[in-house]
C-alpha positions as a Markdown table, in Angstrom:
| # | Residue | x | y | z |
|---|---|---|---|---|
| 1 | Met | 8.8 | -23.2 | 4.9 |
| 2 | Pro | 6.4 | -20.7 | 6.4 |
| 3 | Val | 2.9 | -20.3 | 5.1 |
| 4 | Pro | 1.9 | -17.2 | 3.2 |
| 5 | Tyr | 0.0 | -14.7 | 5.4 |
| 6 | Val | -2.9 | -14.2 | 3.0 |
| 7 | Pro | -4.8 | -10.8 | 3.5 |
| 8 | Ala | -8.1 | -11.0 | 5.3 |
| 9 | Tyr | -10.2 | -9.6 | 2.5 |
| 10 | Gly | -13.8 | -9.2 | 3.5 |
| 11 | Thr | -13.3 | -9.4 | 7.2 |
| 12 | Ala | -10.3 | -7.3 | 8.4 |
| 13 | Ser | -8.4 | -5.7 | 5.5 |
| 14 | Leu | -7.7 | -2.2 | 4.2 |
| 15 | Ala | -10.3 | -3.0 | 1.5 |
| 16 | Asp | -12.9 | -3.2 | 4.3 |
| 17 | Leu | -12.1 | 0.2 | 5.8 |
| 18 | Pro | -13.5 | 2.6 | 3.1 |
| 19 | Gly | -17.0 | 1.0 | 3.1 |
| 20 | Ser | -17.0 | 1.1 | 6.9 |
| 21 | Leu | -16.0 | 4.8 | 6.8 |
| 22 | Leu | -18.8 | 5.6 | 4.4 |
| 23 | Ala | -21.3 | 3.8 | 6.6 |
| 24 | Ser | -20.1 | 5.7 | 9.6 |
| 25 | Leu | -20.8 | 9.0 | 7.7 |
| 26 | Gly | -24.4 | 7.8 | 7.0 |
| 27 | Leu | -24.0 | 6.5 | 3.5 |
| 28 | Val | -25.2 | 3.1 | 2.3 |
| 29 | Ala | -22.2 | 0.8 | 2.5 |
| 30 | Asp | -21.0 | -2.4 | 4.1 |
| 31 | Asn | -19.9 | -1.6 | 7.6 |
| 32 | Thr | -17.6 | -4.7 | 7.9 |
| 33 | Leu | -15.5 | -3.1 | 10.7 |
| 34 | Ala | -18.6 | -2.0 | 12.7 |
| 35 | Leu | -17.5 | 1.6 | 12.9 |
| 36 | Glu | -19.8 | 3.8 | 14.9 |
| 37 | Pro | -21.6 | 6.8 | 13.3 |
| 38 | Ala | -19.7 | 10.1 | 13.3 |
| 39 | Pro | -20.5 | 13.6 | 11.9 |
| 40 | Arg | -16.9 | 14.1 | 10.8 |
| 41 | Val | -14.0 | 11.8 | 10.1 |
| 42 | Cys | -10.3 | 12.2 | 9.6 |
| 43 | Leu | -8.2 | 9.4 | 8.3 |
| 44 | Phe | -4.5 | 9.7 | 9.0 |
| 45 | Leu | -2.5 | 7.5 | 6.6 |
| 46 | Val | 1.1 | 6.9 | 7.8 |
| 47 | Asp | 3.2 | 5.3 | 5.1 |
| 48 | Gly | 5.1 | 2.3 | 6.3 |
| 49 | Leu | 3.8 | 2.1 | 9.9 |
| 50 | Gly | 3.2 | -1.6 | 10.3 |
| 51 | Ala | 1.3 | -2.9 | 13.4 |
| 52 | Glu | 4.2 | -5.1 | 14.4 |
| 53 | Leu | 6.6 | -2.2 | 14.1 |
| 54 | Leu | 4.4 | 0.0 | 16.3 |
| 55 | Ala | 4.0 | -2.8 | 18.8 |
| 56 | Ala | 7.8 | -3.1 | 19.0 |
| 57 | His | 8.3 | 0.5 | 20.1 |
| 58 | Pro | 5.2 | 1.6 | 22.1 |
| 59 | Gly | 7.4 | 4.1 | 24.1 |
| 60 | Ala | 8.1 | 6.1 | 20.9 |
| 61 | Ala | 4.4 | 6.4 | 20.2 |
| 62 | Pro | 2.5 | 6.3 | 23.5 |
| 63 | Phe | -0.6 | 8.1 | 22.1 |
| 64 | Leu | -1.1 | 5.8 | 19.2 |
| 65 | Ser | -0.4 | 2.7 | 21.3 |
| 66 | Ala | -3.0 | 3.8 | 23.9 |
| 67 | His | -5.7 | 4.1 | 21.3 |
| 68 | Leu | -5.2 | 1.0 | 19.2 |
| 69 | Arg | -8.6 | -0.4 | 18.0 |
| 70 | Gly | -7.3 | -3.4 | 16.1 |
| 71 | Thr | -5.2 | -4.6 | 13.2 |
| 72 | Leu | -6.0 | -4.8 | 9.5 |
| 73 | Thr | -4.1 | -6.6 | 6.7 |
| 74 | Ala | -2.8 | -4.5 | 3.8 |
| 75 | Gly | -3.4 | -6.6 | 0.7 |
| 76 | Phe | -1.0 | -8.1 | -1.8 |
| 77 | Pro | 1.4 | -6.8 | -2.7 |
| 78 | Ser | 1.9 | -4.8 | 0.5 |
| 79 | Ser | 3.0 | -1.7 | -1.3 |
| 80 | Thr | 1.9 | 1.9 | -1.4 |
| 81 | Pro | 0.3 | 2.2 | -4.9 |
| 82 | Thr | -1.7 | -1.0 | -4.3 |
| 83 | Ser | -2.9 | 0.0 | -0.8 |
| 84 | Leu | -3.7 | 3.5 | -1.9 |
| 85 | Ala | -5.9 | 2.1 | -4.7 |
| 86 | Thr | -7.5 | -0.3 | -2.2 |
| 87 | Leu | -8.3 | 2.6 | 0.2 |
| 88 | Gly | -9.5 | 4.7 | -2.7 |
| 89 | Thr | -11.9 | 2.1 | -4.1 |
| 90 | Gly | -12.8 | -0.2 | -1.2 |
| 91 | Ala | -11.8 | -3.1 | -3.5 |
| 92 | Pro | -9.0 | -5.7 | -3.3 |
| 93 | Pro | -6.2 | -5.5 | -5.8 |
| 94 | Gly | -7.7 | -8.1 | -8.1 |
| 95 | Glu | -10.7 | -5.8 | -8.6 |
| 96 | His | -9.0 | -2.4 | -9.0 |
| 97 | Gly | -6.0 | -3.8 | -11.0 |
| 98 | Met | -3.1 | -2.1 | -9.2 |
| 99 | Val | -1.3 | -5.4 | -8.6 |
| 100 | Gly | 2.2 | -4.1 | -8.2 |
| 101 | Ile | 4.5 | -1.1 | -8.4 |
| 102 | Gln | 5.8 | -2.3 | -11.8 |
| 103 | Met | 3.4 | -4.2 | -14.0 |
| 104 | Ala | 3.4 | -5.3 | -17.6 |
| 105 | Val | 1.2 | -3.3 | -20.0 |
| 106 | Pro | -0.6 | -6.2 | -21.7 |
| 107 | Gly | 0.1 | -6.4 | -25.4 |
| 108 | Glu | 2.9 | -3.8 | -25.3 |
| 109 | Gly | 5.9 | -5.8 | -23.9 |
| 110 | Arg | 6.8 | -2.9 | -21.6 |
| 111 | Leu | 6.7 | -2.3 | -17.9 |
| 112 | Phe | 4.6 | 0.5 | -16.3 |
| 113 | Asn | 5.8 | 2.0 | -13.0 |
| 114 | Cys | 2.6 | 3.2 | -11.3 |
| 115 | Leu | 4.5 | 4.9 | -8.5 |
| 116 | Arg | 6.2 | 7.2 | -10.9 |
| 117 | Trp | 3.4 | 6.8 | -13.5 |
| 118 | Ser | 5.8 | 6.2 | -16.3 |
| 119 | Ala | 6.1 | 3.6 | -19.1 |
| 120 | Pro | 8.7 | 4.1 | -21.9 |
| 121 | Gly | 7.0 | 5.3 | -25.0 |
| 122 | Leu | 3.5 | 5.0 | -23.6 |
| 123 | Ser | 1.0 | 7.4 | -22.1 |
| 124 | Ile | -1.1 | 5.8 | -19.4 |
| 125 | Asp | -4.5 | 7.3 | -18.7 |
| 126 | Pro | -5.2 | 7.0 | -14.9 |
| 127 | Asp | -8.9 | 6.7 | -15.5 |
| 128 | Val | -8.4 | 3.8 | -17.9 |
| 129 | Trp | -5.7 | 2.0 | -15.9 |
| 130 | Gln | -7.7 | 2.2 | -12.7 |
| 131 | Pro | -11.4 | 2.7 | -13.8 |
| 132 | Ala | -13.1 | 1.7 | -10.6 |
| 133 | Pro | -15.2 | 4.4 | -8.9 |
| 134 | Thr | -13.6 | 5.8 | -5.8 |
| 135 | Val | -15.2 | 6.2 | -2.4 |
| 136 | Tyr | -14.4 | 9.9 | -2.7 |
| 137 | Glu | -16.6 | 10.2 | -5.8 |
| 138 | Arg | -19.3 | 8.4 | -3.8 |
| 139 | Met | -18.9 | 10.9 | -1.0 |
| 140 | Ala | -19.0 | 13.9 | -3.4 |
| 141 | Ala | -22.2 | 12.5 | -5.0 |
| 142 | Ala | -23.8 | 12.3 | -1.6 |
| 143 | Gly | -22.9 | 16.0 | -0.9 |
| 144 | Ile | -19.7 | 15.4 | 1.2 |
| 145 | Glu | -16.7 | 17.1 | -0.2 |
| 146 | Pro | -13.7 | 15.0 | 0.8 |
| 147 | Val | -10.3 | 16.7 | 1.3 |
| 148 | Tyr | -6.8 | 15.2 | 0.8 |
| 149 | Val | -3.9 | 16.9 | 2.7 |
| 150 | Ala | -0.5 | 15.9 | 1.4 |
| 151 | Pro | 2.7 | 17.5 | -0.1 |
| 152 | Ala | 2.2 | 19.7 | -3.2 |
| 153 | Ser | 4.5 | 17.4 | -5.2 |
| 154 | Phe | 1.8 | 14.7 | -5.3 |
| 155 | Asp | -0.9 | 17.0 | -6.6 |
| 156 | Gly | -2.0 | 16.1 | -10.2 |
| 157 | Thr | 0.3 | 13.0 | -10.5 |
| 158 | Gly | -1.0 | 10.0 | -12.4 |
| 159 | Leu | -1.2 | 8.0 | -9.2 |
| 160 | Thr | -3.1 | 10.7 | -7.3 |
| 161 | Arg | -5.5 | 10.9 | -10.2 |
| 162 | Ala | -6.0 | 7.2 | -10.3 |
| 163 | Val | -6.7 | 6.6 | -6.6 |
| 164 | Tyr | -7.9 | 10.0 | -5.2 |
| 165 | Arg | -10.5 | 10.9 | -7.9 |
| 166 | Gly | -13.2 | 13.1 | -6.3 |
| 167 | Met | -10.9 | 14.6 | -3.6 |
| 168 | Arg | -10.2 | 18.3 | -3.2 |
| 169 | Tyr | -6.4 | 18.6 | -2.8 |
| 170 | Arg | -4.9 | 20.8 | 0.0 |
| 171 | Ala | -1.1 | 21.0 | -0.2 |
| 172 | Ala | 0.7 | 21.1 | 3.1 |
| 173 | Glu | 4.4 | 20.3 | 3.7 |
| 174 | Ser | 5.6 | 20.2 | 7.3 |
| 175 | Pro | 3.9 | 18.2 | 10.1 |
| 176 | Gly | 2.6 | 21.3 | 11.6 |
| 177 | Glu | 1.2 | 22.6 | 8.3 |
| 178 | Arg | -0.6 | 19.3 | 7.8 |
| 179 | Val | -2.1 | 19.4 | 11.2 |
| 180 | Glu | -3.3 | 23.0 | 10.7 |
| 181 | Ser | -4.7 | 22.1 | 7.3 |
| 182 | Val | -6.6 | 19.2 | 8.7 |
| 183 | Arg | -8.0 | 21.5 | 11.5 |
| 184 | Gln | -9.2 | 24.0 | 8.9 |
| 185 | Ala | -10.6 | 21.4 | 6.6 |
| 186 | Leu | -12.7 | 19.7 | 9.3 |
| 187 | Arg | -14.5 | 23.0 | 9.8 |
| 188 | Glu | -15.5 | 22.9 | 6.1 |
| 189 | Thr | -16.3 | 19.3 | 5.4 |
| 190 | Arg | -17.1 | 15.9 | 6.9 |
| 191 | Phe | -14.2 | 13.8 | 5.6 |
| 192 | Val | -10.4 | 14.5 | 5.5 |
| 193 | Thr | -7.5 | 12.3 | 4.7 |
| 194 | Val | -4.0 | 13.3 | 5.6 |
| 195 | Tyr | -0.9 | 11.5 | 4.4 |
| 196 | Tyr | 2.6 | 11.3 | 6.0 |
| 197 | Gly | 5.4 | 9.5 | 4.2 |
| 198 | Glu | 8.6 | 10.0 | 6.2 |
| 199 | Val | 8.4 | 6.8 | 8.3 |
| 200 | Asp | 8.5 | 4.8 | 5.1 |
| 201 | Arg | 11.2 | 6.9 | 3.5 |
| 202 | Val | 13.5 | 6.6 | 6.5 |
| 203 | Gly | 12.8 | 2.9 | 6.9 |
| 204 | His | 13.8 | 2.3 | 3.3 |
| 205 | Phe | 17.2 | 4.0 | 3.6 |
| 206 | Ser | 18.1 | 3.6 | 7.3 |
| 207 | Gly | 16.1 | 0.6 | 8.3 |
| 208 | Trp | 13.1 | 0.4 | 10.6 |
| 209 | Gly | 13.7 | 0.5 | 14.4 |
| 210 | Gly | 16.8 | 2.8 | 14.3 |
| 211 | Gly | 17.2 | 6.2 | 15.8 |
| 212 | Glu | 16.1 | 8.2 | 12.8 |
| 213 | Trp | 13.1 | 5.9 | 12.3 |
| 214 | Leu | 12.1 | 6.3 | 15.9 |
| 215 | Glu | 12.3 | 10.0 | 15.6 |
| 216 | Gln | 9.8 | 9.9 | 12.8 |
| 217 | Leu | 7.5 | 7.6 | 14.7 |
| 218 | Ala | 7.5 | 10.2 | 17.5 |
| 219 | Val | 6.6 | 12.9 | 15.0 |
| 220 | Val | 3.6 | 10.8 | 13.8 |
| 221 | Asp | 2.5 | 10.2 | 17.4 |
| 222 | Arg | 2.6 | 13.9 | 18.1 |
| 223 | Met | 0.7 | 14.7 | 14.8 |
| 224 | Ala | -2.0 | 12.2 | 15.8 |
| 225 | Glu | -2.3 | 13.8 | 19.2 |
| 226 | Arg | -2.6 | 17.3 | 17.8 |
| 227 | Ile | -5.1 | 16.3 | 15.2 |
| 228 | Ala | -7.2 | 14.5 | 17.9 |
| 229 | Gly | -7.1 | 17.6 | 20.0 |
| 230 | Ala | -8.4 | 19.7 | 17.1 |
| 231 | Leu | -11.3 | 17.4 | 16.3 |
| 232 | Pro | -14.8 | 19.1 | 16.4 |
| 233 | Pro | -17.2 | 17.6 | 18.9 |
| 234 | Gly | -18.3 | 14.1 | 17.9 |
| 235 | Ala | -15.7 | 13.8 | 15.2 |
| 236 | Val | -13.4 | 10.8 | 15.0 |
| 237 | Leu | -9.7 | 10.2 | 14.0 |
| 238 | Tyr | -8.6 | 6.9 | 12.5 |
| 239 | Val | -4.9 | 6.2 | 12.0 |
| 240 | Thr | -3.7 | 3.4 | 9.8 |
| 241 | Ala | -1.0 | 2.5 | 7.3 |
| 242 | Asp | -0.5 | 1.1 | 3.8 |
| 243 | His | 2.0 | -1.6 | 4.8 |
| 244 | Gly | 4.7 | -2.6 | 7.3 |
| 245 | Met | 8.4 | -3.3 | 6.6 |
| 246 | Ile | 11.3 | -5.7 | 7.2 |
| 247 | Asn | 15.0 | -5.0 | 7.2 |
| 248 | Ala | 16.8 | -7.1 | 4.6 |
| 249 | Ala | 20.0 | -9.0 | 5.2 |
| 250 | Asp | 19.9 | -11.5 | 2.2 |
| 251 | Lys | 19.9 | -10.0 | -1.3 |
| 252 | Val | 19.5 | -12.1 | -4.4 |
| 253 | Asp | 20.6 | -10.0 | -7.3 |
| 254 | Val | 19.2 | -11.2 | -10.6 |
| 255 | Asp | 21.6 | -9.1 | -12.6 |
| 256 | His | 24.4 | -11.2 | -11.2 |
| 257 | Arg | 22.5 | -14.5 | -11.7 |
| 258 | Pro | 22.3 | -15.4 | -15.4 |
| 259 | Asp | 20.2 | -18.5 | -14.5 |
| 260 | Leu | 17.5 | -16.2 | -13.1 |
| 261 | Arg | 17.5 | -14.0 | -16.3 |
| 262 | Glu | 17.2 | -17.0 | -18.7 |
| 263 | Gly | 13.7 | -17.1 | -20.3 |
| 264 | Val | 12.7 | -13.9 | -18.5 |
| 265 | Leu | 11.3 | -11.2 | -20.8 |
| 266 | Met | 10.6 | -8.5 | -18.0 |
| 267 | Leu | 11.1 | -8.3 | -14.3 |
| 268 | Gly | 8.4 | -6.3 | -12.6 |
| 269 | Gly | 7.0 | -5.9 | -9.1 |
| 270 | Glu | 9.4 | -5.0 | -6.4 |
| 271 | Ala | 12.0 | -6.7 | -4.2 |
| 272 | Arg | 9.6 | -8.5 | -1.9 |
| 273 | Ala | 6.9 | -9.2 | -4.5 |
| 274 | Arg | 8.3 | -9.9 | -8.0 |
| 275 | His | 6.2 | -10.3 | -11.2 |
| 276 | Val | 8.3 | -12.4 | -13.6 |
| 277 | Tyr | 7.1 | -12.1 | -17.2 |
| 278 | Thr | 8.5 | -14.9 | -19.3 |
| 279 | Ser | 9.3 | -15.3 | -22.9 |
| 280 | Pro | 6.8 | -17.4 | -24.9 |
| 281 | Gly | 7.0 | -21.1 | -23.9 |
| 282 | Glu | 9.4 | -20.5 | -21.1 |
| 283 | Ala | 7.1 | -20.2 | -18.1 |
| 284 | Ser | 7.5 | -23.7 | -16.8 |
| 285 | Ala | 11.3 | -23.7 | -17.1 |
| 286 | Val | 11.5 | -20.3 | -15.4 |
| 287 | Leu | 9.2 | -21.5 | -12.6 |
| 288 | Glu | 11.4 | -24.5 | -12.0 |
| 289 | Thr | 14.6 | -22.5 | -12.0 |
| 290 | Trp | 13.3 | -19.8 | -9.7 |
| 291 | Arg | 11.9 | -22.3 | -7.3 |
| 292 | Glu | 15.1 | -24.2 | -7.0 |
| 293 | Ala | 17.2 | -21.0 | -6.7 |
| 294 | Leu | 15.0 | -19.5 | -4.0 |
| 295 | Arg | 14.1 | -22.6 | -2.1 |
| 296 | Gly | 13.8 | -21.8 | 1.6 |
| 297 | Arg | 13.8 | -18.0 | 0.8 |
| 298 | Ala | 10.7 | -17.3 | -1.3 |
| 299 | Trp | 7.3 | -18.6 | -2.3 |
| 300 | Val | 7.5 | -19.0 | -6.1 |
| 301 | Val | 4.2 | -19.8 | -7.8 |
| 302 | Thr | 2.5 | -19.5 | -11.1 |
| 303 | Arg | 0.0 | -16.7 | -12.0 |
| 304 | Glu | -2.8 | -19.2 | -11.6 |
| 305 | Glu | -1.6 | -20.3 | -8.2 |
| 306 | Ala | -1.3 | -16.8 | -6.9 |
| 307 | Val | -4.8 | -15.9 | -8.1 |
| 308 | Ser | -6.5 | -19.1 | -6.9 |
| 309 | Ser | -4.8 | -18.7 | -3.5 |
| 310 | Gly | -6.6 | -15.4 | -3.0 |
| 311 | Trp | -3.5 | -13.3 | -2.8 |
| 312 | Phe | -5.1 | -10.5 | -4.8 |
| 313 | Gly | -8.6 | -11.1 | -3.4 |
| 314 | Arg | -11.5 | -13.4 | -4.3 |
| 315 | Arg | -10.7 | -13.0 | -8.0 |
| 316 | Val | -8.6 | -11.1 | -10.5 |
| 317 | Arg | -10.7 | -9.5 | -13.3 |
| 318 | Arg | -9.9 | -11.1 | -16.6 |
| 319 | Glu | -8.6 | -7.8 | -18.1 |
| 320 | Trp | -6.1 | -7.5 | -15.3 |
| 321 | Leu | -4.6 | -11.0 | -15.5 |
| 322 | Gly | -1.9 | -9.9 | -17.9 |
| 323 | Arg | -0.6 | -7.5 | -15.3 |
| 324 | Val | 0.3 | -10.4 | -13.0 |
| 325 | Gly | 3.5 | -12.2 | -13.7 |
| 326 | Asp | 3.6 | -15.6 | -15.4 |
| 327 | Val | 5.6 | -16.4 | -12.3 |
| 328 | Val | 5.2 | -14.6 | -9.0 |
| 329 | Ala | 8.2 | -14.7 | -6.5 |
| 330 | Val | 7.5 | -13.5 | -3.0 |
| 331 | Pro | 10.5 | -13.6 | -0.5 |
| 332 | Tyr | 10.0 | -14.2 | 3.2 |
| 333 | Gly | 12.4 | -14.0 | 6.1 |
| 334 | Glu | 15.1 | -11.3 | 5.4 |
| 335 | Cys | 15.4 | -12.1 | 1.7 |
| 336 | Val | 14.8 | -9.6 | -1.2 |
| 337 | Ile | 15.1 | -10.1 | -5.0 |
| 338 | Val | 16.9 | -7.1 | -6.4 |
| 339 | Ala | 18.1 | -6.0 | -9.8 |
| 340 | Ser | 21.1 | -3.7 | -9.2 |
| 341 | Ala | 21.8 | -2.8 | -12.9 |
| 342 | Val | 18.3 | -1.4 | -13.6 |
| 343 | Glu | 17.1 | -0.6 | -10.0 |
| 344 | Pro | 20.3 | 0.7 | -8.3 |
| 345 | Val | 18.5 | 2.9 | -5.7 |
| 346 | Glu | 16.0 | 0.2 | -4.7 |
| 347 | Ser | 18.7 | -2.4 | -4.6 |
| 348 | Ser | 20.8 | -0.4 | -2.1 |
| 349 | Met | 18.0 | 0.0 | 0.4 |
| 350 | Ile | 17.7 | -1.6 | 3.9 |
| 351 | Gly | 14.0 | -1.6 | 4.6 |
| 352 | Tyr | 11.6 | -3.3 | 2.2 |
| 353 | His | 7.9 | -4.4 | 2.0 |
| 354 | Gly | 5.5 | -6.1 | -0.4 |
| 355 | Ser | 5.4 | -9.7 | 0.8 |
| 356 | Leu | 2.9 | -11.9 | 2.6 |
| 357 | Thr | 4.4 | -11.8 | 6.0 |
| 358 | Pro | 2.7 | -10.5 | 9.2 |
| 359 | Ala | 5.4 | -7.7 | 9.5 |
| 360 | Glu | 4.5 | -6.4 | 6.1 |
| 361 | Gln | 0.8 | -7.2 | 6.0 |
| 362 | Asn | -0.4 | -6.1 | 9.5 |
| 363 | Val | -1.3 | -2.4 | 9.9 |
| 364 | Pro | -2.8 | -0.7 | 12.9 |
| 365 | Leu | -6.2 | 0.8 | 13.1 |
| 366 | Val | -6.2 | 3.5 | 15.8 |
| 367 | Glu | -9.4 | 5.3 | 16.8 |
| 368 | Ile | -9.8 | 8.5 | 18.8 |
| 369 | Arg | -13.2 | 9.9 | 19.2 |
| 370 | Arg | -13.8 | 13.4 | 20.5 |
């Protein structure tokens, strides 16, 4: 059995990037990554562009490949909402509390999907669910107006409000529109983040490494080159990602496995990082059943083991513990744990992420200085 690839919190993780960016802009913060000072900074966040994926296809992204500074680990789970919160707060998941795509709402017996920002019968306040101050609020307090460039459909969503508080939103759709929006924003302010999600979307539904995926990688490479060419003198562009990806070939469907549903109150998380919430008194039995059923395919641990192993960071705040499953099941290899009856779209995908493998954890850090 392979060993979990635990994120390098405090040395080389996404949680270490925000403080280093603040320090590079002249604010008081830990510069763990030793970034050099810069008058203006652009952060290009490419959803799903894992470091190992980029390394496998340097010819499709020659510009990015030529300017690779290093590699960071995403955090656990290696999923978009978690990583966005990590980048937004500079804190590991155990501190900001976004410990999965679907989490239990403690005391309510219901699941909350923080990607869609929905929970049946409940209204979730973004400021309450994720109360940690953001790095963008720190910038604003220091007189730097941070700008976020992304599709209009994300503006005002619960997730955006939770992780991008303090940002000024600039809607832009096509790659060209986003590049132009970044160029204009860098004339007005000292910090801009631009997001691109098509690499991840295509990877989910077509698999990473295929023709359509390589086309999107080339789009990203050209975007980065154009943004770099538009940087004001002295400015710097950093390119990174929220997670990597694997192509699944082994699907365990809990909706066709009565043994994996026995004693389970709710199934949260995602296919590569499952939070299993058990009925009262059933945690030990569920743990034993899941361990046996997934032997050689997944790490299956208790909540306490996941926390003490540092998967979510040095600690998990007491108020967030109920969001973590009683049992945490994390597949490795090409295995995913799906639930076809309640998650039909997710269960039909090819590309997945969330786990503690290098392919999902390692993300690039590209640097281009004008």
